[in-house]
DRENDO-1510 file (C-alpha; in Angstrom, 1 decimal, always signed):
<recs>
REC; n; res; u; v; w
REC; 1; UNK; -27.5; -18.7; -17.6 .
REC; 2; UNK; -26.4; -22.2; -16.6 .
REC; 3; UNK; -23.4; -22.6; -14.3 .
REC; 4; UNK; -21.4; -25.6; -13.3 .
REC; 5; UNK; -18.9; -26.2; -10.4 .
REC; 6; UNK; -16.4; -28.9; -10.9 .
REC; 7; UNK; -14.8; -30.1; -7.6 .
REC; 8; UNK; -17.6; -28.8; -5.5 .
REC; 9; UNK; -16.7; -30.9; -2.4 .
REC; 10; UNK; -13.3; -29.2; -1.9 .
REC; 11; UNK; -12.6; -26.0; +0.1 .
REC; 12; UNK; -12.7; -23.8; -3.1 .
REC; 13; UNK; -15.7; -25.6; -4.5 .
REC; 14; UNK; -17.6; -24.9; -1.3 .
REC; 15; UNK; -16.5; -21.3; -1.4 .
REC; 16; UNK; -17.9; -21.0; -5.0 .
REC; 17; UNK; -21.3; -22.0; -3.6 .
REC; 18; UNK; -21.2; -19.3; -0.9 .
REC; 19; UNK; -19.9; -16.6; -3.2 .
REC; 20; UNK; -22.4; -17.3; -6.0 .
REC; 21; UNK; -25.2; -17.0; -3.5 .
REC; 22; UNK; -23.9; -13.9; -1.6 .
REC; 23; UNK; -23.2; -12.0; -4.8 .
REC; 24; UNK; -26.6; -13.0; -6.3 .
REC; 25; UNK; -24.8; -14.3; -9.4 .
REC; 26; UNK; -27.3; -14.4; -12.3 .
REC; 27; UNK; -28.1; -18.0; -13.1 .
REC; 28; UNK; -31.1; -20.2; -13.9 .
REC; 29; UNK; -29.5; -23.5; -13.3 .
REC; 30; UNK; -26.6; -25.0; -11.3 .
REC; 31; UNK; -24.9; -28.3; -12.0 .
REC; 32; UNK; -22.4; -29.8; -9.6 .
REC; 33; UNK; -19.6; -32.2; -10.5 .
REC; 34; UNK; -17.1; -34.2; -8.6 .
REC; 35; UNK; -15.1; -37.4; -8.3 .
REC; 36; UNK; -16.7; -40.9; -7.9 .
REC; 37; UNK; -16.3; -40.4; -4.2 .
REC; 38; UNK; -18.4; -37.2; -4.2 .
REC; 39; UNK; -21.0; -38.4; -6.6 .
REC; 40; UNK; -24.5; -38.5; -5.1 .
REC; 41; UNK; -23.7; -36.1; -2.3 .
REC; 42; UNK; -26.1; -33.2; -2.1 .
REC; 43; UNK; -25.5; -29.5; -1.4 .
REC; 44; UNK; -28.0; -26.8; -0.6 .
REC; 45; UNK; -28.0; -23.7; -2.8 .
REC; 46; UNK; -30.7; -21.0; -2.7 .
REC; 47; UNK; -33.1; -23.3; -0.9 .
REC; 48; UNK; -32.7; -26.3; -3.2 .
REC; 49; UNK; -30.7; -29.5; -2.9 .
REC; 50; UNK; -28.3; -30.2; -5.8 .
REC; 51; UNK; -26.8; -33.6; -6.2 .
REC; 52; UNK; -23.2; -34.0; -7.3 .
REC; 53; UNK; -22.7; -35.9; -10.6 .
REC; 54; UNK; -19.6; -37.8; -11.4 .
REC; 55; UNK; -17.4; -36.0; -13.8 .
REC; 56; UNK; -17.2; -38.1; -17.0 .
REC; 57; UNK; -16.3; -37.8; -20.7 .
REC; 58; UNK; -19.8; -37.2; -22.0 .
REC; 59; UNK; -22.2; -34.3; -23.0 .
REC; 60; UNK; -23.1; -33.2; -19.5 .
REC; 61; UNK; -21.7; -29.7; -20.2 .
REC; 62; UNK; -23.9; -29.1; -23.2 .
REC; 63; UNK; -25.9; -25.9; -22.6 .
REC; 64; UNK; -23.7; -24.8; -19.6 .
REC; 65; UNK; -22.4; -21.3; -20.1 .
REC; 66; UNK; -19.7; -21.1; -17.4 .
REC; 67; UNK; -17.9; -23.9; -15.5 .
REC; 68; UNK; -15.9; -23.0; -12.4 .
REC; 69; UNK; -13.3; -25.7; -12.1 .
REC; 70; UNK; -11.2; -26.5; -9.0 .
REC; 71; UNK; -10.3; -30.1; -9.1 .
REC; 72; UNK; -6.6; -30.1; -9.5 .
REC; 73; UNK; -4.3; -29.7; -12.6 .
REC; 74; UNK; -4.6; -33.4; -13.7 .
REC; 75; UNK; -8.3; -33.3; -13.8 .
REC; 76; UNK; -8.4; -30.0; -15.6 .
REC; 77; UNK; -6.0; -31.2; -18.3 .
REC; 78; UNK; -7.9; -34.4; -18.8 .
REC; 79; UNK; -11.4; -32.9; -18.9 .
REC; 80; UNK; -10.9; -29.5; -20.5 .
REC; 81; UNK; -11.9; -30.8; -24.0 .
REC; 82; UNK; -15.0; -32.4; -22.5 .
REC; 83; UNK; -16.0; -29.2; -20.6 .
REC; 84; UNK; -15.4; -26.8; -23.4 .
REC; 85; UNK; -16.5; -28.7; -26.5 .
REC; 86; UNK; -20.0; -27.3; -26.6 .
REC; 87; UNK; -19.0; -23.7; -25.9 .
REC; 88; UNK; -18.8; -23.7; -22.1 .
REC; 89; UNK; -16.3; -21.1; -20.8 .
REC; 90; UNK; -14.0; -22.9; -18.4 .
REC; 91; UNK; -12.6; -20.8; -15.6 .
REC; 92; UNK; -9.9; -23.0; -14.1 .
REC; 93; UNK; -8.4; -22.6; -10.7 .
REC; 94; UNK; -5.5; -25.0; -11.1 .
REC; 95; UNK; -2.0; -24.4; -12.4 .
REC; 96; UNK; -2.7; -26.5; -15.6 .
REC; 97; UNK; -3.0; -23.7; -18.2 .
REC; 98; UNK; -1.7; -20.6; -16.5 .
REC; 99; UNK; +1.4; -20.2; -18.7 .
REC; 100; UNK; -0.1; -21.5; -21.9 .
REC; 101; UNK; +0.1; -18.7; -24.5 .
REC; 102; UNK; -3.4; -19.3; -25.8 .
REC; 103; UNK; -5.0; -19.2; -22.3 .
REC; 104; UNK; -5.5; -15.8; -20.6 .
REC; 105; UNK; -4.4; -15.5; -17.0 .
REC; 106; UNK; -6.7; -13.0; -15.4 .
REC; 107; UNK; -7.0; -10.9; -12.3 .
REC; 108; UNK; -10.0; -8.7; -13.2 .
REC; 109; UNK; -8.7; -5.5; -11.4 .
REC; 110; UNK; -5.5; -5.8; -13.5 .
REC; 111; UNK; -6.2; -7.3; -16.9 .
REC; 112; UNK; -9.9; -8.1; -17.3 .
REC; 113; UNK; -9.8; -7.4; -21.1 .
REC; 114; UNK; -7.5; -10.5; -21.6 .
REC; 115; UNK; -10.5; -12.7; -20.8 .
REC; 116; UNK; -12.0; -11.8; -24.2 .
REC; 117; UNK; -9.2; -13.5; -26.1 .
REC; 118; UNK; -9.7; -17.2; -25.2 .
REC; 119; UNK; -9.1; -19.5; -28.3 .
REC; 120; UNK; -9.7; -22.6; -26.2 .
REC; 121; UNK; -12.5; -21.2; -24.2 .
REC; 122; UNK; -10.4; -21.6; -21.1 .
REC; 123; UNK; -9.5; -18.8; -18.7 .
REC; 124; UNK; -6.9; -19.5; -16.0 .
REC; 125; UNK; -7.2; -18.2; -12.4 .
REC; 126; UNK; -3.8; -17.1; -11.1 .
REC; 127; UNK; -2.1; -18.5; -8.1 .
REC; 128; UNK; -3.5; -17.1; -4.8 .
REC; 129; UNK; -0.3; -15.3; -3.8 .
REC; 130; UNK; +0.1; -13.8; -7.3 .
REC; 131; UNK; -3.5; -12.5; -7.3 .
REC; 132; UNK; -3.1; -10.7; -4.0 .
REC; 133; UNK; +0.2; -9.1; -5.1 .
REC; 134; UNK; -0.8; -8.0; -8.6 .
REC; 135; UNK; -3.9; -6.3; -7.3 .
REC; 136; UNK; -1.7; -4.2; -5.1 .
REC; 137; UNK; +1.0; -3.7; -7.7 .
REC; 138; UNK; -1.5; -2.4; -10.2 .
REC; 139; UNK; -2.1; +0.7; -8.1 .
REC; 140; UNK; +1.6; +1.5; -8.0 .
REC; 141; UNK; +2.2; +0.6; -11.7 .
REC; 142; UNK; -0.3; +3.4; -12.6 .
REC; 143; UNK; +2.0; +5.9; -10.9 .
REC; 144; UNK; +5.4; +4.6; -12.1 .
REC; 145; UNK; +6.5; +1.5; -13.9 .
REC; 146; UNK; +7.7; -1.2; -11.4 .
REC; 147; UNK; +11.1; -2.5; -12.3 .
REC; 148; UNK; +11.5; -5.2; -9.6 .
REC; 149; UNK; +9.7; -6.7; -6.6 .
REC; 150; UNK; +11.0; -8.6; -3.6 .
REC; 151; UNK; +8.2; -10.4; -1.7 .
REC; 152; UNK; +8.0; -12.6; +1.3 .
REC; 153; UNK; +4.8; -14.5; +1.8 .
REC; 154; UNK; +3.2; -15.8; +5.0 .
REC; 155; UNK; +0.8; -18.4; +3.7 .
REC; 156; UNK; -2.1; -19.9; +5.8 .
REC; 157; UNK; -2.9; -23.6; +6.0 .
REC; 158; UNK; -6.0; -22.8; +3.8 .
REC; 159; UNK; -3.6; -22.7; +0.8 .
REC; 160; UNK; -3.3; -26.5; +1.1 .
REC; 161; UNK; -7.0; -27.1; +1.3 .
REC; 162; UNK; -9.7; -28.1; +3.8 .
REC; 163; UNK; -7.8; -31.1; +5.2 .
REC; 164; UNK; -4.7; -28.9; +5.9 .
REC; 165; UNK; -6.8; -26.5; +7.9 .
REC; 166; UNK; -8.3; -29.4; +9.9 .
REC; 167; UNK; -4.8; -30.8; +10.5 .
REC; 168; UNK; -3.5; -27.5; +11.9 .
REC; 169; UNK; -6.4; -27.4; +14.4 .
REC; 170; UNK; -5.9; -31.0; +15.2 .
REC; 171; UNK; -2.2; -30.5; +15.8 .
REC; 172; UNK; -2.9; -27.7; +18.4 .
REC; 173; UNK; -5.4; -30.0; +20.1 .
REC; 174; UNK; -3.0; -32.9; +20.2 .
REC; 175; UNK; -0.1; -30.8; +21.5 .
REC; 176; UNK; -2.3; -29.4; +24.3 .
REC; 177; UNK; -3.2; -32.9; +25.3 .
REC; 178; UNK; +0.5; -34.0; +25.4 .
REC; 179; UNK; +0.0; -36.2; +22.3 .
REC; 180; UNK; +2.2; -36.5; +19.3 .
REC; 181; UNK; +0.8; -34.2; +16.6 .
REC; 182; UNK; -0.4; -35.7; +13.3 .
REC; 183; UNK; +1.8; -34.6; +10.3 .
REC; 184; UNK; +0.4; -35.6; +6.9 .
REC; 185; UNK; -0.3; -32.5; +4.8 .
REC; 186; UNK; +3.0; -30.7; +5.3 .
REC; 187; UNK; +6.6; -31.8; +5.5 .
REC; 188; UNK; +6.7; -30.8; +9.2 .
REC; 189; UNK; +4.4; -29.9; +12.1 .
REC; 190; UNK; +2.9; -26.5; +11.3 .
REC; 191; UNK; +1.5; -25.7; +14.7 .
REC; 192; UNK; +4.0; -23.4; +16.6 .
REC; 193; UNK; +6.2; -23.5; +13.5 .
REC; 194; UNK; +7.0; -21.9; +10.2 .
REC; 195; UNK; +7.9; -23.9; +7.1 .
REC; 196; UNK; +10.0; -22.1; +4.5 .
REC; 197; UNK; +8.7; -24.3; +1.7 .
REC; 198; UNK; +5.5; -24.0; -0.3 .
REC; 199; UNK; +5.4; -26.6; -3.2 .
REC; 200; UNK; +8.4; -28.5; -4.4 .
REC; 201; UNK; +11.9; -27.0; -5.1 .
REC; 202; UNK; +13.1; -26.4; -8.6 .
REC; 203; UNK; +16.6; -26.6; -10.0 .
REC; 204; UNK; +17.3; -22.9; -9.2 .
REC; 205; UNK; +16.6; -23.3; -5.5 .
REC; 206; UNK; +13.2; -21.6; -5.7 .
REC; 207; UNK; +10.0; -23.5; -5.1 .
REC; 208; UNK; +7.3; -23.8; -7.8 .
REC; 209; UNK; +5.2; -21.4; -5.7 .
REC; 210; UNK; +7.9; -18.8; -5.8 .
REC; 211; UNK; +8.4; -19.2; -9.6 .
REC; 212; UNK; +4.7; -18.9; -10.1 .
REC; 213; UNK; +4.9; -15.4; -8.6 .
REC; 214; UNK; +7.7; -14.5; -11.0 .
REC; 215; UNK; +6.1; -15.9; -14.2 .
REC; 216; UNK; +2.5; -15.2; -13.6 .
REC; 217; UNK; +3.0; -11.6; -12.5 .
REC; 218; UNK; +4.9; -10.9; -15.8 .
REC; 219; UNK; +2.1; -12.4; -17.9 .
REC; 220; UNK; -0.8; -10.7; -16.0 .
REC; 221; UNK; +0.8; -7.3; -16.1 .
REC; 222; UNK; +2.3; -7.6; -19.6 .
REC; 223; UNK; +5.5; -6.4; -18.1 .
REC; 224; UNK; +9.2; -7.0; -17.8 .
REC; 225; UNK; +8.9; -6.7; -14.0 .
REC; 226; UNK; +11.3; -8.9; -12.1 .
REC; 227; UNK; +10.0; -10.8; -9.0 .
REC; 228; UNK; +12.0; -12.5; -6.3 .
REC; 229; UNK; +9.8; -14.4; -3.8 .
REC; 230; UNK; +10.3; -16.4; -0.6 .
REC; 231; UNK; +7.1; -18.3; +0.3 .
REC; 232; UNK; +6.6; -19.4; +3.9 .
REC; 233; UNK; +3.8; -21.6; +5.4 .
REC; 234; UNK; +2.6; -20.2; +8.7 .
REC; 235; UNK; +0.3; -21.6; +11.4 .
REC; 236; UNK; -2.7; -19.4; +10.4 .
REC; 237; UNK; -5.9; -21.0; +9.4 .
REC; 238; UNK; -7.0; -18.7; +6.6 .
REC; 239; UNK; -5.8; -15.6; +4.7 .
REC; 240; UNK; -2.3; -15.1; +3.3 .
REC; 241; UNK; +0.0; -12.2; +4.1 .
REC; 242; UNK; +2.8; -10.7; +2.1 .
REC; 243; UNK; +5.6; -8.2; +2.8 .
REC; 244; UNK; +6.4; -6.5; -0.5 .
REC; 245; UNK; +9.2; -4.3; -1.6 .
REC; 246; UNK; +9.0; -2.5; -5.0 .
REC; 247; UNK; +11.5; -0.5; -7.1 .
REC; 248; UNK; +9.9; +2.0; -9.5 .
REC; 249; UNK; +11.3; +4.0; -12.3 .
REC; 250; UNK; +10.8; +7.2; -10.3 .
REC; 251; UNK; +10.4; +7.8; -6.6 .
REC; 252; UNK; +6.9; +7.3; -5.4 .
REC; 253; UNK; +5.9; +9.3; -2.3 .
REC; 254; UNK; +4.2; +7.7; +0.7 .
REC; 255; UNK; +1.1; +9.9; +0.4 .
REC; 256; UNK; +1.0; +9.4; -3.3 .
REC; 257; UNK; +1.0; +5.6; -2.8 .
REC; 258; UNK; -1.6; +5.8; -0.1 .
REC; 259; UNK; -3.9; +7.7; -2.4 .
REC; 260; UNK; -3.4; +5.2; -5.2 .
REC; 261; UNK; -4.2; +2.3; -2.9 .
REC; 262; UNK; -7.2; +4.0; -1.4 .
REC; 263; UNK; -8.7; +4.7; -4.9 .
REC; 264; UNK; -7.7; +1.3; -6.4 .
REC; 265; UNK; -10.3; -1.3; -7.3 .
REC; 266; UNK; -10.4; -4.3; -4.9 .
REC; 267; UNK; -8.2; -2.7; -2.3 .
REC; 268; UNK; -9.0; -1.5; +1.3 .
REC; 269; UNK; -6.4; +0.8; +2.7 .
REC; 270; UNK; -5.7; +0.1; +6.4 .
REC; 271; UNK; -2.6; +2.1; +7.2 .
REC; 272; UNK; -2.6; +3.9; +10.5 .
REC; 273; UNK; +0.4; +2.5; +12.4 .
REC; 274; UNK; +0.2; +5.2; +15.1 .
REC; 275; UNK; -3.1; +3.6; +16.2 .
REC; 276; UNK; -1.9; +0.0; +15.6 .
REC; 277; UNK; -4.2; -0.2; +12.6 .
REC; 278; UNK; -2.9; -2.5; +9.9 .
REC; 279; UNK; -4.1; -5.7; +8.1 .
REC; 280; UNK; -4.0; -9.0; +9.9 .
REC; 281; UNK; -5.3; -12.4; +8.8 .
REC; 282; UNK; -7.3; -12.9; +12.0 .
REC; 283; UNK; -9.6; -10.0; +10.8 .
REC; 284; UNK; -9.4; -10.6; +7.1 .
REC; 285; UNK; -10.5; -14.2; +6.7 .
REC; 286; UNK; -13.9; -14.3; +4.9 .
REC; 287; UNK; -13.5; -10.8; +3.4 .
REC; 288; UNK; -13.4; -9.9; -0.3 .
REC; 289; UNK; -10.7; -7.3; -0.7 .
REC; 290; UNK; -6.9; -7.1; -0.6 .
REC; 291; UNK; -6.0; -5.1; +2.5 .
REC; 292; UNK; -2.9; -2.9; +2.3 .
REC; 293; UNK; -1.0; -1.2; +5.1 .
REC; 294; UNK; +2.5; -0.5; +6.6 .
REC; 295; UNK; +3.3; +1.7; +3.6 .
REC; 296; UNK; +6.8; +3.3; +3.9 .
REC; 297; UNK; +9.8; +4.2; +1.9 .
REC; 298; UNK; +12.5; +1.6; +1.4 .
REC; 299; UNK; +15.6; +2.8; +3.3 .
REC; 300; UNK; +17.9; +1.1; +0.9 .
REC; 301; UNK; +16.8; +2.6; -2.4 .
REC; 302; UNK; +15.5; +6.1; -3.4 .
REC; 303; UNK; +13.0; +4.6; -5.8 .
REC; 304; UNK; +11.9; +1.9; -3.3 .
REC; 305; UNK; +8.6; +1.5; -1.5 .
REC; 306; UNK; +7.5; -1.3; +0.9 .
REC; 307; UNK; +4.1; -2.3; +2.1 .
REC; 308; UNK; +2.1; -5.2; +3.7 .
REC; 309; UNK; -0.9; -6.9; +2.2 .
REC; 310; UNK; -3.4; -9.5; +3.6 .
REC; 311; UNK; -6.1; -11.3; +1.7 .
REC; 312; UNK; -8.3; -14.4; +2.1 .
REC; 313; UNK; -6.7; -17.1; +0.0 .
REC; 314; UNK; -9.8; -19.1; -0.6 .
REC; 315; UNK; -11.9; -16.1; -1.4 .
REC; 316; UNK; -10.0; -13.5; -3.4 .
REC; 317; UNK; -7.1; -15.8; -4.0 .
REC; 318; UNK; -9.3; -18.4; -5.6 .
REC; 319; UNK; -13.1; -18.6; -5.9 .
REC; 320; UNK; -14.0; -14.9; -5.8 .
REC; 321; UNK; -11.4; -14.0; -8.5 .
REC; 322; UNK; -13.0; -16.7; -10.8 .
REC; 323; UNK; -16.5; -15.4; -10.1 .
REC; 324; UNK; -15.4; -11.8; -10.8 .
REC; 325; UNK; -14.0; -12.9; -14.1 .
REC; 326; UNK; -17.4; -14.4; -15.0 .
REC; 327; UNK; -19.2; -11.3; -13.8 .
REC; 328; UNK; -17.0; -9.1; -15.9 .
REC; 329; UNK; -17.7; -11.2; -19.0 .
REC; 330; UNK; -21.5; -11.0; -18.3 .
REC; 331; UNK; -21.4; -7.2; -18.0 .
REC; 332; UNK; -19.3; -7.0; -21.2 .
REC; 333; UNK; -21.8; -9.1; -23.1 .
REC; 334; UNK; -24.7; -7.0; -21.8 .
REC; 335; UNK; -23.0; -3.8; -23.0 .
REC; 336; UNK; -22.3; -5.4; -26.4 .
REC; 337; UNK; -25.9; -6.5; -26.7 .
REC; 338; UNK; -27.2; -3.0; -25.9 .
REC; 339; UNK; -24.8; -1.5; -28.4 .
REC; 340; UNK; -25.9; -3.9; -31.1 .
REC; 341; UNK; -29.6; -3.3; -30.3 .
REC; 342; UNK; -29.0; +0.5; -30.5 .
REC; 343; UNK; -27.2; +0.2; -33.9 .
</recs>
C-alpha cells in the first residue's frame, strides 16, 4: 500500500499525518506533495523523515494506491487527471467535485457503499459542517424519515485553516496589550465577536457554506430532505458546534432518540443536562467522534426534535473522514479477496 498526501503543509495535511500514524493505517510507502513553497521541507512520520515534493504534471503518482488531497479546489481540479491517471484513488477534501454526479460524496457512517462507484477514481470528502450533521441525522433517519432540518452552526477558527487559528490567538494577545488587533483572515475581528458569515453570499441571501449543507446532505443521504442553515463563525480555536432541529414523518420520543444516538456509529452520547453534562468544543478538540447532547422535543411541532452536536472540524470534519473512507475501501477489498479465494 502506497499513500500520498497532497497539501501536507496545511492544517488538514498535518492532521492526515497524525491520523495515519495513530490509527496504524496499513502502508508501505508515504509520498508527500505540496506547492513550490513547501517543496524540500521534511516531515517526520513513523520515525522517518519524508521530504515534500513539488506537485507537478508528471508520473509521480504511478504506483500510489490512495492520495489524500487537501490543497484547495483550484489545485484539485487542475491536478485530478495527473493524480488519477495511473489508477490512484483520489480522496479530495475540497469543494471541487462534491456535487459532480460521477463523483461519490461520502461520510462512511452514512453512505460508505457510494465509494465503490467512482468512475473518475475520485471520492469527495463532504464539507465539515455537513459531515457532523449527517452522522447525527443518520441515527434519526433510521427511526423515521426526516422531512426538514433547521440548523445553526457555531464554527471555530480552525475551519479557515492554521493561519486563522493563529490570527485568533494573536488578536486576543494584541487586545490584552491594548494594541489594534490584526484582521486578515476574516471580514472582522473574531476575538470577542461572532461573525454571521462563513464563505461568500449567494443570490438567495444564503452563503455558500449554508448552501453546501443543503445540497450535500441531500446527496449523501439520497433524500428529499430540506435543510435551512445559518452558519456563524465564533471565537473558538477548534471544533464546530451545531444546534439542529429536525422534523420527522412520525413523532420520535426523546428516549428513542437517545438510544439511537447511543448505538450509532461514530457518535458519543453526552446528554445529562441535570449534571451539566453536554458537548462543548473545549473538551472535544482532538477527538474522533461526533458528540450529541441537549436532546429534547421541539415545542413548536409534534414531530419535531432538537439536539446539539460538537465535533472536531479538522479531524472528523476533514482528515479523519477521508482516512475512514480509505479504511472502509481496504476492508471491502480484503473481504472481496477472501471470497474470491474461497470460491
